C-alpha positions as CSV (number, residue, x, y, z in Angstrom):
1,X,2.8,-23.2,1.6
2,X,1.3,-23.4,5.1
3,X,-2.2,-24.6,4.7
4,X,-3.1,-23.8,8.4
5,X,-2.8,-20.1,7.6
6,X,-6.4,-18.7,7.3
7,X,-5.4,-16.6,4.2
8,X,-4.1,-19.6,2.4
9,X,-7.2,-21.5,3.4
10,X,-9.3,-18.7,2.0
11,X,-7.4,-18.8,-1.3
12,X,-7.8,-22.6,-1.5
13,X,-11.5,-22.3,-0.7
14,X,-12.1,-19.8,-3.5
15,X,-10.4,-22.1,-6.0
16,X,-12.4,-25.1,-4.8
17,X,-15.6,-23.1,-5.1
18,X,-14.9,-22.3,-8.7
19,X,-14.1,-25.9,-9.4
20,X,-17.4,-26.9,-7.7
21,X,-19.3,-24.4,-9.9
22,X,-17.8,-26.0,-13.0
23,X,-18.6,-29.5,-11.7
24,X,-22.2,-28.6,-11.2
25,X,-22.8,-26.3,-14.2
26,X,-21.2,-28.4,-17.0
27,X,-23.4,-31.5,-16.4
28,X,-26.4,-29.3,-15.9
29,X,-26.1,-27.6,-19.2
30,X,-25.2,-30.9,-20.9
31,X,-28.3,-32.6,-19.5
32,X,-31.0,-29.8,-19.5
33,X,-29.9,-27.7,-22.4
34,X,-28.3,-30.3,-24.6
35,X,-25.0,-28.6,-24.9
36,X,-21.8,-30.5,-25.8
37,X,-19.0,-30.8,-23.3
38,X,-17.1,-28.0,-25.0
39,X,-20.2,-25.7,-25.2
40,X,-21.1,-26.3,-21.6
41,X,-17.6,-25.5,-20.4
42,X,-17.4,-22.5,-22.7
43,X,-20.9,-21.2,-21.6
44,X,-20.0,-21.7,-17.9
45,X,-16.8,-19.8,-18.3
46,X,-18.4,-16.9,-20.2
47,X,-21.2,-16.7,-17.6
48,X,-19.0,-16.8,-14.6
49,X,-16.8,-14.1,-16.0
50,X,-19.9,-12.1,-17.0
51,X,-18.6,-11.7,-20.6
52,X,-21.8,-13.0,-22.2
53,X,-21.0,-13.2,-25.9
54,X,-24.5,-14.5,-26.7
55,X,-23.5,-17.1,-29.2
56,X,-24.5,-19.9,-26.9
57,X,-27.4,-19.4,-24.5
58,X,-29.9,-21.4,-22.5
59,X,-33.2,-22.0,-24.1
60,X,-35.3,-23.4,-21.2
61,X,-36.7,-21.5,-18.3
62,X,-34.8,-23.8,-15.9
63,X,-31.6,-23.1,-17.8
64,X,-32.1,-19.4,-17.6
65,X,-32.8,-19.4,-13.9
66,X,-29.8,-21.6,-13.3
67,X,-27.6,-19.2,-15.3
68,X,-28.7,-16.3,-13.2
69,X,-27.7,-18.2,-10.0
70,X,-24.5,-19.2,-11.7
71,X,-23.6,-15.6,-12.6
72,X,-24.3,-14.3,-9.1
73,X,-22.4,-17.1,-7.6
74,X,-19.4,-16.6,-10.0
75,X,-19.3,-12.8,-9.2
76,X,-19.5,-13.5,-5.5
77,X,-16.7,-16.1,-5.6
78,X,-14.6,-13.7,-7.7
79,X,-14.9,-10.9,-5.0
80,X,-14.2,-13.5,-2.3
81,X,-11.1,-14.6,-4.2
82,X,-10.0,-11.1,-4.7
83,X,-10.3,-10.3,-1.0
84,X,-8.1,-13.3,-0.1
85,X,-5.5,-12.4,-2.8
86,X,-5.2,-9.0,-1.2
87,X,-4.8,-10.5,2.3
88,X,-2.3,-13.0,1.0
89,X,-0.3,-10.2,-0.6
90,X,-0.4,-8.1,2.5
91,X,0.7,-10.9,4.8
92,X,3.0,-13.0,2.7
93,X,4.4,-11.2,-0.4
94,X,4.9,-7.7,1.0
95,X,5.8,-7.7,4.7
96,X,6.1,-3.9,4.7
97,X,2.4,-3.2,4.0
98,X,1.4,-3.2,7.6
99,X,4.2,-0.7,8.4
100,X,3.2,1.5,5.5
101,X,-0.4,1.5,6.6
102,X,0.6,2.4,10.1
103,X,2.7,5.3,8.9
104,X,-0.2,6.5,6.8
105,X,-2.5,6.3,9.7
106,X,-0.1,8.3,11.8
107,X,0.3,10.9,9.1
108,X,-3.5,11.1,8.8
109,X,-3.9,11.6,12.5
110,X,-1.3,14.3,12.5
111,X,-2.9,16.0,9.5
112,X,-6.4,15.9,11.0
113,X,-5.2,17.0,14.4
114,X,-6.4,13.9,16.1
115,X,-3.3,13.2,18.1
116,X,-2.4,13.4,21.7
117,X,-0.1,16.2,22.9
118,X,2.4,13.6,24.3
119,X,2.8,12.2,20.7
120,X,3.4,15.7,19.4
121,X,6.1,16.3,22.0
122,X,7.7,13.0,21.1
123,X,7.9,14.0,17.5
124,X,9.2,17.5,18.4
125,X,12.0,15.9,20.5
126,X,13.0,13.6,17.7
127,X,13.1,16.6,15.3
128,X,15.2,18.7,17.7
129,X,17.6,15.8,18.3
130,X,18.2,15.4,14.5
131,X,18.8,19.2,14.0
132,X,22.4,20.4,14.4
133,X,22.9,23.2,17.1
134,X,22.3,26.8,15.9
135,X,26.1,27.5,16.0
136,X,26.8,24.7,13.6
137,X,24.1,26.0,11.2
138,X,25.6,29.5,11.3
139,X,29.1,28.1,10.7
140,X,27.9,26.0,7.7
141,X,26.2,29.0,6.2
142,X,29.3,31.2,6.6
143,X,31.5,28.5,4.9
144,X,29.2,28.6,1.9
145,X,29.5,32.4,1.8
146,X,25.8,32.9,2.3
147,X,24.3,35.7,4.4
148,X,22.3,34.6,7.3
149,X,19.8,36.5,9.3
150,X,18.0,35.0,12.2
151,X,14.7,36.7,11.6
152,X,11.7,34.4,11.8
153,X,10.1,33.9,8.5
154,X,6.4,33.3,7.6
155,X,6.1,30.8,4.9
156,X,2.3,31.2,4.5
157,X,0.3,28.0,4.2
158,X,3.3,25.6,3.9
């Protein structure tokens, strides 16, 4: 993996931030709250993920304030991590995402009418180039035995 890529750096930073939270929180709870190593690790995990079972909880005011900061930090790091995972997927795993987004933007601009007339003419010319000439259409219909009338039809709101 290329560590000079900003997306990969962002993912690595998010993981490092979570590790730093654990490195700070576990000794804090062991020292100030008297938790064992397992209880401190457990409580830190439960707090960062905002599960909060309530079986282990801080008893001092300092512990409660630290836990509030820990929860907000954990949630912020989670969203930071989630953002970078999305960017990583967009750039590395699915190379077609940008193309799909561009197609959707073009469709949206066509749908809303926010498109230049030159673009509409380009689209029309592509459509006309892909359609067979009228004589070929009529011959194909006759081969199938269908009746063909060249009257224009109104399809309503289609």
